[in-house]
N, C-alpha and C positions, 0 to 999 in steps of 0.2 A: 969150157969157154962159152958155150951157148947159154949155160945157166948164168954165167957172169953178165952177159949181154942182156938177158932177160931181166936180171935184177936191176941193172942200171937203167933200163927202160922203165921199170916200175917206179923207180925213184924219181925220174924225171917227170913221169906222169903225175905223181902225187904232188910234186912241187909246182907244176903248172896249175893243177886244180887249186892248190892252196893260194897261189898268187891271184888266180881268177876270183876266188872267194873274197880275198882282201879288197880286190878292185871293186867287187860288187858291194861290199860293205861300205867302202869309201864313197862309191857313187850313191848308195842308199842314204848316208848321212848328209851328203850334199843336197840330195833331193828333199829330205826332211827339212833341212834348213831353208831351202828355197820356198817350200810350201809355207813354212811359218813366216818368213819375211813377207810373202805375198799377202797372207791373211792379216798380218799387222798393218801393212800399208793400206789395205782396203778399210780396216777399222778406223785408222787415223783419218783417212779421207771422209769417211761417213760422219765421224764425230765433229770434224771441222765444219763441214757443210750444214750440219744440223744443229749448230750451236745457238743460233738466234732465228726464231724462237727455239727454245731447247726442245729437241726431239731425239735425244741421244738413246735413251733406254728403249723406246718403241721402234725407232728407225734403224738402230744398229745391233739389235739383239742377235740376229743371225750371224753377222760378221764376228761378234764377240765370241759366240760359241764356237765358230770355226777356228779362230786363233788359239782358243783354249785347248781344243782338241789337237791341233798341230803341235802345240808346245808339249802337251803330254806324250805324244808319239816320239818326240825328239828326246825327251829325258828318259823315256822308257828303254831306249837302246843304250846299253852301257857304253859301247864304243863312241857313240855320237855324244853322250853326256860328258864323258871324259874329254872329248876333243873340243867341245864348244862351251862347256860350262865350267866355270872356275879355272879356266886356262891362263888368265892373266888378271891383273889388278883391276881393269876397267869392267870386265865381265859384261860385255855389251848385250849379249843375247838375253841373259837373265834380267838385267837391269831394264831393258826395253819392255820386256813382258811384265815386269813389276809396275812400271809406270802406267801401262794401259790397264792392268788389273785394278790398280789404285783409283784410276779415273772412274771406272765402272762402279766400284764400291762406294766412292765418295758421292756419287749421284744417287745412291740408294736405289739402283735400278731393279734390284731383286724384289723390292716391295711393290713395284708396278704390277707384277704378275701374281701377287699374293691375293687370294680370295677374289680374283677377277676385279681388283679395284680399277685397273686401267680400262676395262671394257665398260664397266657401269659409269665411270666418270665421263668417258667419251660420249656415251649415249646422252647423258644429262646435259653435258656441255653443248652437244649438237642441238638439243631442243632449244636451249637458251639463244644460241646464235641464230637459229631460224626465226625465233620470235623477234629478236633485235632487227633483223634485216627486213622482216615483213611489216613490223608496226611503224606508224608514223612517228615523227620526232616529238610531237606534243603528247602522245599517248604511250610512248614506249615504256616509260617508267611504270605506268599503271598496269599495262598488259603484260609485261614481262617480269613483274615483281615475283610472282610465284615461282617461275622457273629459276630466277636468280637465287631466291631463298632455298630452294630444293637443292640446287648445286652447292651452295655455301654450307648448308647443313650436312650433306654428305661428305664434303671435304673435312669438315671439323670432326666428324665421327671417325673418319679413316685416320685423321691425324692423331686422335686419341688412342686408337687401337695399335698403331705402329710406334707409339711413343715419341711422336714428333719427327721420325725419320721417314718422311713422305718421299716418294719418287720425285726426283727433281723435274721431270717432265710435267708432272701434275702441279708442282709448286710454281713453276714458271707460268703455266697456263692460268692458274687460279689468280696469281697476282696481276696478270695482264687483264683478266676479266674484272676484277675488283676495281682496278684503275680505270678501265673504260666505263664501268657503271657509275663510279662516283665522280671522276674528274671530267671525262668527255660528255657523258649523258646527263651529269649532275642530278642523278637520281637520290643521292644521299645528301640530305640538307644538314650538314654538320658544321657549316661555317658560322663562326661567332662574329657578330658585329664588333667594330672597334669601340663603340660606345659601351656596350656591355662589358667588354674586357677592361676598359679604363675604370668603370664603376667598381668592378670586382677588385682590381688592384687598389683603388682608393680605400675601399672598406677594409681590405686586409691590412693596409699600412696604418690607417687612422684608428682602427678599432682598438688596438692595444694602448694607444696614447689616451683616448677618452676613457678606457677602462681604469687606467692608472690614476688619472686626475679625479675621476668620480669616486673611486675607492678611497683615495686620500681624504677628499672632502667628508665623506660619510664617517670615516674613522675619526677624523678631527672633531666633528660635531658630537659624535657619541662620547668621546672622552671629555669634552666640555661639559656635556650634560651630566655625565657621572660626577664630575667635580662642582656642580652647581654654578658654572660660570656663563651658561648660555642664557641670553635675555635678562642679565642683571638679576639673577635669582639668588636667594640667600643660600649659603653653603649648607649642604644636606648633612654634613658632619658636625657634631657637637663639640668640636675642639675649641679650647680657649684662645683668645686673641693674644697678640704679642704684648700689648700694653698690660693686659691682666696678669701674664706670666712675670713681667718685670716688676710689677707692684707687689705681687706675692713674694718674689724673691727679696725685695727690700724690706717688707714687713716681717719676713722670717728671720732677718739678720738680728742677732742679739745685741741689745744696747747696754753698755756697762754703766754702773751707778756712778754719778759724779763724785760722791763722797769717797768711794773707793780710789778713783783716779787722783783726787787731791791728797789722800793719805799716801799713796804710793809716790807721788811727787815729793811730798815733804820728806819721806823716808830717803829718797835719793839725794835730796839736798843736804840732809844731815850726814849722809855717808861722805859726801864731798867736803863738807865743813870739818868733819873729824879728820879726814885725810889731810887737809891743809894745816890744821893745828898741830898735828903730829910732825909735819915737815918743819914747821917753825920752831918747834921745841928742839928739834935735833940740830939746828943750825949752830955755828960757833959764836963765841962772845965777841970775837974780832969783827964780825960782820954786823954787830948791833949798831955802832955809830953810823955805818954806811947806810943801813936801812933807814935810821932816823933822819939822816941827811936827805935821802931820796924822798921820804915822807914829807919833810919840811918843804923841799923844793916843790913837790906836788901841790902842797897847800898854798904856796906862793903863786903858783900858775893859776890855780882856781881863783884866788882872790883878785889877781890882776885881770882875769876875764870878766869878773863881775864888776870891777871898778873902772874898767876902760871907758864905757859910755859916759861916766860922770866926769871925765877929764883928769882923773888922778893918774899918778905914775904907776906904771905896771911893773911888777916884780918879776924878775927872770931869774932862772937857775943860774948857778955859776958856770954851767956849760955853755950859756949863750951870752956873749958880750955885746951884742948889737940888737937894737929894736927892729921892728918891722920896717922903720924908715932908714935903716942903716946908720943910726946915730949911737955913739958910745954911751953906756949907761954906767952909773956908779954901782959898784958891787954892794949889796945890802950887808949891813953889819949884823954879826951874830949877837943874839941876846945872852 
């Protein structure tokens, strides 16, 4: 019985210690989370208050290192990591830490502390500011020119070494320094007068037009000179004129002998004559009186035409019964 009571007491003791250990772990996770939230809030306050002019990297570097350390402590505890990380879709703890880390990286703050760039730049910038404050307005550009050139050269060399990823604190400070030097103090005489600008625009616009017309004139005159047309010069080429070509073409045309033309004409006339004789020989005997009658009528018509001016009677063919005055005429008697 005593053994049973002792065993039960041991179990209760172990159970209590285990619950105590769980409570301590739970309290430890909440403590780590509180520390992380406090570090994040301090960094956010610092970044906001040092935004203009930008002094994020130099002014909030310690706070950034603190929140980074607290976040690493939280994720190093498996129990706390399972409880606070990836526990829901929003994942507030991890996303908040990611936003602050991205802000630090976007400002290239790590390059501020590389090769003591921040320290050297601050020393050089302080020398320039002291010169600007001590020099008079009329002589400030002359006295502080060397300090400004020194600061600008150092910035350019640093920019080249880091590949353009200059710490944003230094970028903002250099931009403000250049603006003050050129706009406020007017130490950079880079402003162009309006007259010079208009002259440059006019030259750029009119130069192509003048070039085009001058080129066209030169080319035209050169072509006219090549063809012998400039200043009423004689043609340089020995080509014959148009009238000469026409005369040569006419003279080169062959002329046929008139005797040959006459012989050919007579030959054609004899061919037609033989063809007509052949047709007359082949006609029928019945048509002979009719042909004679037509021939006789034709003779009468010809004779009447010749005797009409003399006042004699005009003979007409049997086919015409009236004269030109519509008077009846006697039919001629056959012989």
